[in-house]
PDB file with one MODEL, atoms N, CA, C and O in Angstrom:
MODEL        1
ATOM      1  N   MET A   1      13.954  65.574 -42.711  1.00  0.00           N
ATOM      2  CA  MET A   1      12.927  65.300 -41.740  1.00  0.00           C
ATOM      3  C   MET A   1      11.864  66.379 -41.806  1.00  0.00           C
ATOM      4  O   MET A   1      12.132  67.567 -41.984  1.00  0.00           O
ATOM      5  N   SER A   2      10.696  65.915 -41.658  1.00  0.00           N
ATOM      6  CA  SER A   2       9.612  66.886 -41.698  1.00  0.00           C
ATOM      7  C   SER A   2       9.411  67.476 -40.307  1.00  0.00           C
ATOM      8  O   SER A   2       9.926  66.971 -39.310  1.00  0.00           O
ATOM      9  N   ASN A   3       8.671  68.525 -40.280  1.00  0.00           N
ATOM     10  CA  ASN A   3       8.376  69.235 -39.042  1.00  0.00           C
ATOM     11  C   ASN A   3       7.599  68.321 -38.081  1.00  0.00           C
ATOM     12  O   ASN A   3       7.805  68.365 -36.868  1.00  0.00           O
ATOM     13  N   ASN A   4       6.719  67.507 -38.632  1.00  0.00           N
ATOM     14  CA  ASN A   4       5.903  66.594 -37.835  1.00  0.00           C
ATOM     15  C   ASN A   4       6.784  65.542 -37.151  1.00  0.00           C
ATOM     16  O   ASN A   4       6.562  65.207 -35.988  1.00  0.00           O
ATOM     17  N   GLU A   5       7.775  65.027 -37.868  1.00  0.00           N
ATOM     18  CA  GLU A   5       8.672  64.027 -37.303  1.00  0.00           C
ATOM     19  C   GLU A   5       9.526  64.613 -36.184  1.00  0.00           C
ATOM     20  O   GLU A   5       9.784  63.958 -35.174  1.00  0.00           O
ATOM     21  N   ILE A   6       9.956  65.853 -36.379  1.00  0.00           N
ATOM     22  CA  ILE A   6      10.750  66.528 -35.352  1.00  0.00           C
ATOM     23  C   ILE A   6       9.926  66.710 -34.084  1.00  0.00           C
ATOM     24  O   ILE A   6      10.431  66.512 -32.979  1.00  0.00           O
ATOM     25  N   LEU A   7       8.665  67.086 -34.240  1.00  0.00           N
ATOM     26  CA  LEU A   7       7.789  67.252 -33.078  1.00  0.00           C
ATOM     27  C   LEU A   7       7.568  65.908 -32.357  1.00  0.00           C
ATOM     28  O   LEU A   7       7.517  65.865 -31.128  1.00  0.00           O
ATOM     29  N   GLU A   8       7.442  64.837 -33.110  1.00  0.00           N
ATOM     30  CA  GLU A   8       7.278  63.508 -32.506  1.00  0.00           C
ATOM     31  C   GLU A   8       8.527  63.104 -31.736  1.00  0.00           C
ATOM     32  O   GLU A   8       8.436  62.533 -30.649  1.00  0.00           O
ATOM     33  N   LEU A   9       9.707  63.406 -32.310  1.00  0.00           N
ATOM     34  CA  LEU A   9      10.962  63.105 -31.619  1.00  0.00           C
ATOM     35  C   LEU A   9      11.099  63.916 -30.328  1.00  0.00           C
ATOM     36  O   LEU A   9      11.527  63.390 -29.300  1.00  0.00           O
ATOM     37  N   LYS A  10      10.733  65.198 -30.388  1.00  0.00           N
ATOM     38  CA  LYS A  10      10.790  66.031 -29.188  1.00  0.00           C
ATOM     39  C   LYS A  10       9.850  65.493 -28.108  1.00  0.00           C
ATOM     40  O   LYS A  10      10.204  65.457 -26.930  1.00  0.00           O
ATOM     41  N   ALA A  11       8.652  65.075 -28.521  1.00  0.00           N
ATOM     42  CA  ALA A  11       7.694  64.524 -27.566  1.00  0.00           C
ATOM     43  C   ALA A  11       8.222  63.231 -26.950  1.00  0.00           C
ATOM     44  O   ALA A  11       8.057  62.996 -25.753  1.00  0.00           O
ATOM     45  N   ALA A  12       8.859  62.393 -27.771  1.00  0.00           N
ATOM     46  CA  ALA A  12       9.416  61.138 -27.263  1.00  0.00           C
ATOM     47  C   ALA A  12      10.564  61.408 -26.291  1.00  0.00           C
ATOM     48  O   ALA A  12      10.689  60.738 -25.266  1.00  0.00           O
ATOM     49  N   ILE A  13      11.395  62.387 -26.619  1.00  0.00           N
ATOM     50  CA  ILE A  13      12.513  62.737 -25.735  1.00  0.00           C
ATOM     51  C   ILE A  13      11.991  63.300 -24.421  1.00  0.00           C
ATOM     52  O   ILE A  13      12.521  62.980 -23.357  1.00  0.00           O
ATOM     53  N   MET A  14      10.970  64.124 -24.483  1.00  0.00           N
ATOM     54  CA  MET A  14      10.375  64.687 -23.259  1.00  0.00           C
ATOM     55  C   MET A  14       9.777  63.572 -22.399  1.00  0.00           C
ATOM     56  O   MET A  14       9.909  63.593 -21.175  1.00  0.00           O
ATOM     57  N   GLU A  15       9.125  62.606 -23.032  1.00  0.00           N
ATOM     58  CA  GLU A  15       8.543  61.482 -22.296  1.00  0.00           C
ATOM     59  C   GLU A  15       9.636  60.655 -21.627  1.00  0.00           C
ATOM     60  O   GLU A  15       9.489  60.238 -20.479  1.00  0.00           O
ATOM     61  N   LEU A  16      10.728  60.420 -22.346  1.00  0.00           N
ATOM     62  CA  LEU A  16      11.859  59.697 -21.771  1.00  0.00           C
ATOM     63  C   LEU A  16      12.456  60.460 -20.588  1.00  0.00           C
ATOM     64  O   LEU A  16      12.818  59.857 -19.577  1.00  0.00           O
ATOM     65  N   THR A  17      12.555  61.765 -20.712  1.00  0.00           N
ATOM     66  CA  THR A  17      13.095  62.584 -19.631  1.00  0.00           C
ATOM     67  C   THR A  17      12.225  62.471 -18.389  1.00  0.00           C
ATOM     68  O   THR A  17      12.737  62.324 -17.280  1.00  0.00           O
ATOM     69  N   VAL A  18      10.915  62.539 -18.573  1.00  0.00           N
ATOM     70  CA  VAL A  18       9.990  62.414 -17.438  1.00  0.00           C
ATOM     71  C   VAL A  18      10.108  61.031 -16.805  1.00  0.00           C
ATOM     72  O   VAL A  18      10.108  60.900 -15.581  1.00  0.00           O
ATOM     73  N   ASN A  19      10.209  60.004 -17.640  1.00  0.00           N
ATOM     74  CA  ASN A  19      10.338  58.642 -17.112  1.00  0.00           C
ATOM     75  C   ASN A  19      11.644  58.455 -16.340  1.00  0.00           C
ATOM     76  O   ASN A  19      11.667  57.778 -15.312  1.00  0.00           O
ATOM     77  N   ILE A  20      12.722  59.049 -16.831  1.00  0.00           N
ATOM     78  CA  ILE A  20      14.009  58.947 -16.136  1.00  0.00           C
ATOM     79  C   ILE A  20      13.945  59.655 -14.790  1.00  0.00           C
ATOM     80  O   ILE A  20      14.469  59.144 -13.801  1.00  0.00           O
ATOM     81  N   LYS A  21      13.313  60.817 -14.737  1.00  0.00           N
ATOM     82  CA  LYS A  21      13.166  61.539 -13.473  1.00  0.00           C
ATOM     83  C   LYS A  21      12.312  60.729 -12.491  1.00  0.00           C
ATOM     84  O   LYS A  21      12.599  60.685 -11.295  1.00  0.00           O
ATOM     85  N   HIS A  22      11.275  60.098 -13.005  1.00  0.00           N
ATOM     86  CA  HIS A  22      10.413  59.255 -12.164  1.00  0.00           C
ATOM     87  C   HIS A  22      11.203  58.059 -11.625  1.00  0.00           C
ATOM     88  O   HIS A  22      11.065  57.692 -10.458  1.00  0.00           O
ATOM     89  N   MET A  23      12.026  57.460 -12.477  1.00  0.00           N
ATOM     90  CA  MET A  23      12.858  56.337 -12.038  1.00  0.00           C
ATOM     91  C   MET A  23      13.852  56.788 -10.974  1.00  0.00           C
ATOM     92  O   MET A  23      14.142  56.038 -10.042  1.00  0.00           O
ATOM     93  N   ASP A  24      14.370  57.992 -11.103  1.00  0.00           N
ATOM     94  CA  ASP A  24      15.327  58.514 -10.129  1.00  0.00           C
ATOM     95  C   ASP A  24      14.673  58.671  -8.759  1.00  0.00           C
ATOM     96  O   ASP A  24      15.264  58.310  -7.741  1.00  0.00           O
ATOM     97  N   THR A  25      13.462  59.206  -8.735  1.00  0.00           N
ATOM     98  CA  THR A  25      12.780  59.374  -7.444  1.00  0.00           C
ATOM     99  C   THR A  25      12.426  58.015  -6.837  1.00  0.00           C
ATOM    100  O   THR A  25      12.542  57.821  -5.627  1.00  0.00           O
ATOM    101  N   LYS A  26      12.000  57.089  -7.674  1.00  0.00           N
ATOM    102  CA  LYS A  26      11.683  55.743  -7.168  1.00  0.00           C
ATOM    103  C   LYS A  26      12.937  55.054  -6.645  1.00  0.00           C
ATOM    104  O   LYS A  26      12.877  54.331  -5.651  1.00  0.00           O
ATOM    105  N   GLN A  27      14.059  55.267  -7.297  1.00  0.00           N
ATOM    106  CA  GLN A  27      15.317  54.668  -6.853  1.00  0.00           C
ATOM    107  C   GLN A  27      15.721  55.250  -5.497  1.00  0.00           C
ATOM    108  O   GLN A  27      16.214  54.522  -4.636  1.00  0.00           O
ATOM    109  N   ASP A  28      15.520  56.545  -5.304  1.00  0.00           N
ATOM    110  CA  ASP A  28      15.812  57.155  -4.001  1.00  0.00           C
ATOM    111  C   ASP A  28      14.913  56.566  -2.915  1.00  0.00           C
ATOM    112  O   ASP A  28      15.370  56.318  -1.800  1.00  0.00           O
ATOM    113  N   GLU A  29      13.640  56.342  -3.233  1.00  0.00           N
ATOM    114  CA  GLU A  29      12.721  55.735  -2.269  1.00  0.00           C
ATOM    115  C   GLU A  29      13.176  54.318  -1.925  1.00  0.00           C
ATOM    116  O   GLU A  29      13.143  53.920  -0.761  1.00  0.00           O
ATOM    117  N   MET A  30      13.598  53.564  -2.928  1.00  0.00           N
ATOM    118  CA  MET A  30      14.073  52.197  -2.684  1.00  0.00           C
ATOM    119  C   MET A  30      15.330  52.209  -1.819  1.00  0.00           C
ATOM    120  O   MET A  30      15.498  51.344  -0.960  1.00  0.00           O
ATOM    121  N   LEU A  31      16.206  53.176  -2.038  1.00  0.00           N
ATOM    122  CA  LEU A  31      17.417  53.289  -1.236  1.00  0.00           C
ATOM    123  C   LEU A  31      17.062  53.514   0.231  1.00  0.00           C
ATOM    124  O   LEU A  31      17.650  52.897   1.119  1.00  0.00           O
ATOM    125  N   GLN A  32      16.103  54.396   0.482  1.00  0.00           N
ATOM    126  CA  GLN A  32      15.675  54.648   1.857  1.00  0.00           C
ATOM    127  C   GLN A  32      15.044  53.398   2.468  1.00  0.00           C
ATOM    128  O   GLN A  32      15.271  53.097   3.640  1.00  0.00           O
ATOM    129  N   ASP A  33      14.253  52.672   1.678  1.00  0.00           N
ATOM    130  CA  ASP A  33      13.630  51.440   2.174  1.00  0.00           C
ATOM    131  C   ASP A  33      14.687  50.401   2.523  1.00  0.00           C
ATOM    132  O   ASP A  33      14.592  49.744   3.560  1.00  0.00           O
ATOM    133  N   VAL A  34      15.686  50.248   1.673  1.00  0.00           N
ATOM    134  CA  VAL A  34      16.745  49.276   1.930  1.00  0.00           C
ATOM    135  C   VAL A  34      17.537  49.669   3.176  1.00  0.00           C
ATOM    136  O   VAL A  34      17.916  48.806   3.968  1.00  0.00           O
ATOM    137  N   LYS A  35      17.785  50.959   3.353  1.00  0.00           N
ATOM    138  CA  LYS A  35      18.486  51.416   4.550  1.00  0.00           C
ATOM    139  C   LYS A  35      17.689  51.100   5.808  1.00  0.00           C
ATOM    140  O   LYS A  35      18.257  50.670   6.812  1.00  0.00           O
ATOM    141  N   SER A  36      16.374  51.310   5.761  1.00  0.00           N
ATOM    142  CA  SER A  36      15.561  51.029   6.945  1.00  0.00           C
ATOM    143  C   SER A  36      15.494  49.526   7.215  1.00  0.00           C
ATOM    144  O   SER A  36      15.486  49.109   8.373  1.00  0.00           O
ATOM    145  N   ILE A  37      15.446  48.714   6.164  1.00  0.00           N
ATOM    146  CA  ILE A  37      15.466  47.256   6.350  1.00  0.00           C
ATOM    147  C   ILE A  37      16.799  46.824   6.942  1.00  0.00           C
ATOM    148  O   ILE A  37      16.841  45.998   7.854  1.00  0.00           O
ATOM    149  N   LYS A  38      17.872  47.375   6.429  1.00  0.00           N
ATOM    150  CA  LYS A  38      19.202  47.048   6.947  1.00  0.00           C
ATOM    151  C   LYS A  38      19.307  47.423   8.416  1.00  0.00           C
ATOM    152  O   LYS A  38      19.866  46.669   9.212  1.00  0.00           O
ATOM    153  N   GLU A  39      18.777  48.571   8.777  1.00  0.00           N
ATOM    154  CA  GLU A  39      18.791  49.012  10.176  1.00  0.00           C
ATOM    155  C   GLU A  39      17.975  48.064  11.047  1.00  0.00           C
ATOM    156  O   GLU A  39      18.384  47.730  12.159  1.00  0.00           O
ATOM    157  N   ALA A  40      16.820  47.630  10.541  1.00  0.00           N
ATOM    158  CA  ALA A  40      15.962  46.731  11.317  1.00  0.00           C
ATOM    159  C   ALA A  40      16.609  45.372  11.515  1.00  0.00           C
ATOM    160  O   ALA A  40      16.353  44.712  12.522  1.00  0.00           O
ATOM    161  N   ILE A  41      17.430  44.946  10.592  1.00  0.00           N
ATOM    162  CA  ILE A  41      18.047  43.622  10.701  1.00  0.00           C
ATOM    163  C   ILE A  41      19.348  43.677  11.497  1.00  0.00           C
ATOM    164  O   ILE A  41      19.568  42.841  12.374  1.00  0.00           O
ATOM    165  N   TYR A  42      20.199  44.633  11.211  1.00  0.00           N
ATOM    166  CA  TYR A  42      21.554  44.618  11.759  1.00  0.00           C
ATOM    167  C   TYR A  42      21.776  45.508  12.975  1.00  0.00           C
ATOM    168  O   TYR A  42      22.898  45.554  13.481  1.00  0.00           O
ATOM    169  N   ASN A  43      20.777  46.209  13.462  1.00  0.00           N
ATOM    170  CA  ASN A  43      20.959  47.050  14.636  1.00  0.00           C
ATOM    171  C   ASN A  43      21.398  46.171  15.810  1.00  0.00           C
ATOM    172  O   ASN A  43      20.717  45.197  16.131  1.00  0.00           O
ATOM    173  N   PRO A  44      22.532  46.499  16.463  1.00  0.00           N
ATOM    174  CA  PRO A  44      23.056  45.610  17.510  1.00  0.00           C
ATOM    175  C   PRO A  44      22.174  45.536  18.756  1.00  0.00           C
ATOM    176  O   PRO A  44      22.289  44.583  19.526  1.00  0.00           O
ATOM    177  N   GLU A  45      21.309  46.505  18.971  1.00  0.00           N
ATOM    178  CA  GLU A  45      20.469  46.497  20.169  1.00  0.00           C
ATOM    179  C   GLU A  45      19.081  45.921  19.924  1.00  0.00           C
ATOM    180  O   GLU A  45      18.583  45.130  20.725  1.00  0.00           O
ATOM    181  N   THR A  46      18.453  46.319  18.813  1.00  0.00           N
ATOM    182  CA  THR A  46      17.052  45.920  18.580  1.00  0.00           C
ATOM    183  C   THR A  46      16.837  45.218  17.249  1.00  0.00           C
ATOM    184  O   THR A  46      15.698  44.950  16.868  1.00  0.00           O
ATOM    185  N   GLY A  47      17.903  44.921  16.546  1.00  0.00           N
ATOM    186  CA  GLY A  47      17.759  44.301  15.234  1.00  0.00           C
ATOM    187  C   GLY A  47      17.344  42.847  15.315  1.00  0.00           C
ATOM    188  O   GLY A  47      17.273  42.262  16.396  1.00  0.00           O
ATOM    189  N   LEU A  48      17.077  42.283  14.171  1.00  0.00           N
ATOM    190  CA  LEU A  48      16.627  40.902  14.083  1.00  0.00           C
ATOM    191  C   LEU A  48      17.669  39.942  14.642  1.00  0.00           C
ATOM    192  O   LEU A  48      17.326  39.016  15.378  1.00  0.00           O
ATOM    193  N   TYR A  49      18.939  40.154  14.301  1.00  0.00           N
ATOM    194  CA  TYR A  49      19.985  39.274  14.804  1.00  0.00           C
ATOM    195  C   TYR A  49      20.109  39.368  16.327  1.00  0.00           C
ATOM    196  O   TYR A  49      20.345  38.359  16.991  1.00  0.00           O
ATOM    197  N   ALA A  50      19.953  40.566  16.880  1.00  0.00           N
ATOM    198  CA  ALA A  50      20.019  40.724  18.334  1.00  0.00           C
ATOM    199  C   ALA A  50      18.854  40.003  19.007  1.00  0.00           C
ATOM    200  O   ALA A  50      19.023  39.384  20.058  1.00  0.00           O
ATOM    201  N   ARG A  51      17.681  40.085  18.402  1.00  0.00           N
ATOM    202  CA  ARG A  51      16.519  39.404  18.979  1.00  0.00           C
ATOM    203  C   ARG A  51      16.676  37.889  18.917  1.00  0.00           C
ATOM    204  O   ARG A  51      16.315  37.190  19.864  1.00  0.00           O
ATOM    205  N   VAL A  52      17.210  37.373  17.810  1.00  0.00           N
ATOM    206  CA  VAL A  52      17.440  35.934  17.699  1.00  0.00           C
ATOM    207  C   VAL A  52      18.477  35.490  18.728  1.00  0.00           C
ATOM    208  O   VAL A  52      18.319  34.443  19.354  1.00  0.00           O
ATOM    209  N   ARG A  53      19.532  36.279  18.904  1.00  0.00           N
ATOM    210  CA  ARG A  53      20.557  35.959  19.894  1.00  0.00           C
ATOM    211  C   ARG A  53      19.955  35.916  21.299  1.00  0.00           C
ATOM    212  O   ARG A  53      20.264  35.014  22.078  1.00  0.00           O
ATOM    213  N   ASP A  54      19.099  36.885  21.625  1.00  0.00           N
ATOM    214  CA  ASP A  54      18.449  36.897  22.934  1.00  0.00           C
ATOM    215  C   ASP A  54      17.547  35.682  23.123  1.00  0.00           C
ATOM    216  O   ASP A  54      17.516  35.089  24.201  1.00  0.00           O
ATOM    217  N   LEU A  55      16.819  35.315  22.080  1.00  0.00           N
ATOM    218  CA  LEU A  55      15.963  34.133  22.178  1.00  0.00           C
ATOM    219  C   LEU A  55      16.775  32.861  22.364  1.00  0.00           C
ATOM    220  O   LEU A  55      16.376  31.978  23.124  1.00  0.00           O
ATOM    221  N   GLU A  56      17.907  32.758  21.682  1.00  0.00           N
ATOM    222  CA  GLU A  56      18.755  31.586  21.845  1.00  0.00           C
ATOM    223  C   GLU A  56      19.322  31.507  23.252  1.00  0.00           C
ATOM    224  O   GLU A  56      19.405  30.421  23.824  1.00  0.00           O
ATOM    225  N   GLN A  57      19.713  32.643  23.816  1.00  0.00           N
ATOM    226  CA  GLN A  57      20.218  32.656  25.187  1.00  0.00           C
ATOM    227  C   GLN A  57      19.109  32.270  26.171  1.00  0.00           C
ATOM    228  O   GLN A  57      19.345  31.503  27.104  1.00  0.00           O
ATOM    229  N   TRP A  58      17.914  32.798  25.963  1.00  0.00           N
ATOM    230  CA  TRP A  58      16.777  32.456  26.819  1.00  0.00           C
ATOM    231  C   TRP A  58      16.471  30.970  26.716  1.00  0.00           C
ATOM    232  O   TRP A  58      16.205  30.315  27.724  1.00  0.00           O
ATOM    233  N   GLN A  59      16.508  30.440  25.506  1.00  0.00           N
ATOM    234  CA  GLN A  59      16.208  29.027  25.300  1.00  0.00           C
ATOM    235  C   GLN A  59      17.226  28.143  26.027  1.00  0.00           C
ATOM    236  O   GLN A  59      16.849  27.151  26.650  1.00  0.00           O
ATOM    237  N   SER A  60      18.495  28.493  25.951  1.00  0.00           N
ATOM    238  CA  SER A  60      19.499  27.667  26.626  1.00  0.00           C
ATOM    239  C   SER A  60      19.344  27.745  28.141  1.00  0.00           C
ATOM    240  O   SER A  60      19.515  26.739  28.830  1.00  0.00           O
ATOM    241  N   SER A  61      19.022  28.928  28.670  1.00  0.00           N
ATOM    242  CA  SER A  61      18.839  29.031  30.121  1.00  0.00           C
ATOM    243  C   SER A  61      17.578  28.297  30.567  1.00  0.00           C
ATOM    244  O   SER A  61      17.580  27.658  31.619  1.00  0.00           O
ATOM    245  N   MET A  62      16.511  28.375  29.791  1.00  0.00           N
ATOM    246  CA  MET A  62      15.292  27.654  30.138  1.00  0.00           C
ATOM    247  C   MET A  62      15.498  26.149  30.029  1.00  0.00           C
ATOM    248  O   MET A  62      14.899  25.391  30.791  1.00  0.00           O
ATOM    249  N   SER A  63      16.323  25.713  29.111  1.00  0.00           N
ATOM    250  CA  SER A  63      16.624  24.286  28.979  1.00  0.00           C
ATOM    251  C   SER A  63      17.301  23.785  30.257  1.00  0.00           C
ATOM    252  O   SER A  63      16.980  22.709  30.762  1.00  0.00           O
ATOM    253  N   ARG A  64      18.245  24.582  30.772  1.00  0.00           N
ATOM    254  CA  ARG A  64      18.907  24.202  32.021  1.00  0.00           C
ATOM    255  C   ARG A  64      17.914  24.161  33.175  1.00  0.00           C
ATOM    256  O   ARG A  64      17.974  23.249  34.000  1.00  0.00           O
ATOM    257  N   VAL A  65      17.010  25.117  33.252  1.00  0.00           N
ATOM    258  CA  VAL A  65      16.007  25.152  34.318  1.00  0.00           C
ATOM    259  C   VAL A  65      15.095  23.935  34.223  1.00  0.00           C
ATOM    260  O   VAL A  65      14.800  23.300  35.236  1.00  0.00           O
ATOM    261  N   ILE A  66      14.655  23.611  33.031  1.00  0.00           N
ATOM    262  CA  ILE A  66      13.757  22.460  32.847  1.00  0.00           C
ATOM    263  C   ILE A  66      14.461  21.168  33.256  1.00  0.00           C
ATOM    264  O   ILE A  66      13.864  20.321  33.921  1.00  0.00           O
ATOM    265  N   TRP A  67      15.727  21.011  32.863  1.00  0.00           N
ATOM    266  CA  TRP A  67      16.469  19.807  33.254  1.00  0.00           C
ATOM    267  C   TRP A  67      16.640  19.753  34.774  1.00  0.00           C
ATOM    268  O   TRP A  67      16.509  18.684  35.371  1.00  0.00           O
ATOM    269  N   THR A  68      16.928  20.880  35.398  1.00  0.00           N
ATOM    270  CA  THR A  68      17.104  20.905  36.850  1.00  0.00           C
ATOM    271  C   THR A  68      15.811  20.530  37.563  1.00  0.00           C
ATOM    272  O   THR A  68      15.824  19.710  38.481  1.00  0.00           O
ATOM    273  N   VAL A  69      14.701  21.122  37.148  1.00  0.00           N
ATOM    274  CA  VAL A  69      13.410  20.812  37.759  1.00  0.00           C
ATOM    275  C   VAL A  69      13.045  19.353  37.496  1.00  0.00           C
ATOM    276  O   VAL A  69      12.568  18.663  38.398  1.00  0.00           O
ATOM    277  N   GLY A  70      13.262  18.883  36.285  1.00  0.00           N
ATOM    278  CA  GLY A  70      12.941  17.495  35.953  1.00  0.00           C
ATOM    279  C   GLY A  70      13.746  16.505  36.762  1.00  0.00           C
ATOM    280  O   GLY A  70      13.204  15.523  37.268  1.00  0.00           O
ATOM    281  N   LEU A  71      15.054  16.761  36.889  1.00  0.00           N
ATOM    282  CA  LEU A  71      15.899  15.866  37.684  1.00  0.00           C
ATOM    283  C   LEU A  71      15.537  15.926  39.164  1.00  0.00           C
ATOM    284  O   LEU A  71      15.588  14.908  39.854  1.00  0.00           O
ATOM    285  N   GLY A  72      15.176  17.102  39.653  1.00  0.00           N
ATOM    286  CA  GLY A  72      14.736  17.217  41.052  1.00  0.00           C
ATOM    287  C   GLY A  72      13.461  16.428  41.289  1.00  0.00           C
ATOM    288  O   GLY A  72      13.323  15.729  42.292  1.00  0.00           O
ATOM    289  N   PHE A  73      12.531  16.552  40.351  1.00  0.00           N
ATOM    290  CA  PHE A  73      11.269  15.815  40.457  1.00  0.00           C
ATOM    291  C   PHE A  73      11.523  14.310  40.394  1.00  0.00           C
ATOM    292  O   PHE A  73      10.931  13.549  41.160  1.00  0.00           O
ATOM    293  N   ALA A  74      12.398  13.878  39.490  1.00  0.00           N
ATOM    294  CA  ALA A  74      12.735  12.457  39.389  1.00  0.00           C
ATOM    295  C   ALA A  74      13.401  11.977  40.675  1.00  0.00           C
ATOM    296  O   ALA A  74      13.153  10.856  41.120  1.00  0.00           O
ATOM    297  N   GLY A  75      14.235  12.810  41.269  1.00  0.00           N
ATOM    298  CA  GLY A  75      14.871  12.463  42.540  1.00  0.00           C
ATOM    299  C   GLY A  75      13.853  12.298  43.657  1.00  0.00           C
ATOM    300  O   GLY A  75      13.949  11.374  44.465  1.00  0.00           O
ATOM    301  N   LEU A  76      12.868  13.207  43.699  1.00  0.00           N
ATOM    302  CA  LEU A  76      11.812  13.096  44.720  1.00  0.00           C
ATOM    303  C   LEU A  76      10.997  11.828  44.536  1.00  0.00           C
ATOM    304  O   LEU A  76      10.659  11.161  45.514  1.00  0.00           O
ATOM    305  N   ILE A  77      10.681  11.490  43.303  1.00  0.00           N
ATOM    306  CA  ILE A  77       9.921  10.254  43.028  1.00  0.00           C
ATOM    307  C   ILE A  77      10.755   9.043  43.429  1.00  0.00           C
ATOM    308  O   ILE A  77      10.238   8.107  44.039  1.00  0.00           O
ATOM    309  N   ALA A  78      12.049   9.056  43.088  1.00  0.00           N
ATOM    310  CA  ALA A  78      12.926   7.932  43.463  1.00  0.00           C
ATOM    311  C   ALA A  78      13.009   7.795  44.976  1.00  0.00           C
ATOM    312  O   ALA A  78      12.973   6.683  45.502  1.00  0.00           O
ATOM    313  N   LYS A  79      13.120   8.930  45.684  1.00  0.00           N
ATOM    314  CA  LYS A  79      13.190   8.908  47.155  1.00  0.00           C
ATOM    315  C   LYS A  79      11.905   8.352  47.732  1.00  0.00           C
ATOM    316  O   LYS A  79      11.936   7.558  48.672  1.00  0.00           O
ATOM    317  N   ALA A  80      10.762   8.767  47.168  1.00  0.00           N
ATOM    318  CA  ALA A  80       9.473   8.280  47.659  1.00  0.00           C
ATOM    319  C   ALA A  80       9.339   6.774  47.425  1.00  0.00           C
ATOM    320  O   ALA A  80       8.808   6.065  48.280  1.00  0.00           O
ATOM    321  N   ILE A  81       9.803   6.288  46.301  1.00  0.00           N
ATOM    322  CA  ILE A  81       9.732   4.864  46.006  1.00  0.00           C
ATOM    323  C   ILE A  81      10.643   4.077  46.952  1.00  0.00           C
ATOM    324  O   ILE A  81      10.274   3.005  47.432  1.00  0.00           O
ATOM    325  N   ILE A  82      11.844   4.621  47.215  1.00  0.00           N
ATOM    326  CA  ILE A  82      12.771   3.945  48.121  1.00  0.00           C
ATOM    327  C   ILE A  82      12.195   3.900  49.537  1.00  0.00           C
ATOM    328  O   ILE A  82      12.339   2.891  50.228  1.00  0.00           O
ATOM    329  N   GLU A  83      11.549   4.973  49.974  1.00  0.00           N
ATOM    330  CA  GLU A  83      10.951   4.980  51.306  1.00  0.00           C
ATOM    331  C   GLU A  83       9.804   4.004  51.428  1.00  0.00           C
ATOM    332  O   GLU A  83       9.589   3.421  52.492  1.00  0.00           O
ATOM    333  N   VAL A  84       9.052   3.816  50.331  1.00  0.00           N
ATOM    334  CA  VAL A  84       7.945   2.869  50.357  1.00  0.00           C
ATOM    335  C   VAL A  84       8.479   1.443  50.450  1.00  0.00           C
ATOM    336  O   VAL A  84       7.887   0.587  51.107  1.00  0.00           O
ATOM    337  N   ILE A  85       9.578   1.208  49.799  1.00  0.00           N
ATOM    338  CA  ILE A  85      10.131  -0.159  49.769  1.00  0.00           C
ATOM    339  C   ILE A  85      10.855  -0.370  51.045  1.00  0.00           C
ATOM    340  O   ILE A  85      11.413  -1.444  51.268  1.00  0.00           O
TER     341      ILE A  85
ENDMDL
END
């Protein structure tokens, strides 16, 4: 091998080393991002699943309220019709 080829190999190895170090730092950043996403989704108090659960509970309670008000209103209309007749 000539001296020039050895220098090219050293330069290529140095470039690979820099790229590997860059990949390592990017991988650490991705790990932190995934951890924060996991926390945002699975946190039992404020996570996405907790918010969906709260919305489902609110929806079921509001459904009961709407049915109660609707049936009460229908009862009042029926009573008014019976009184007219």
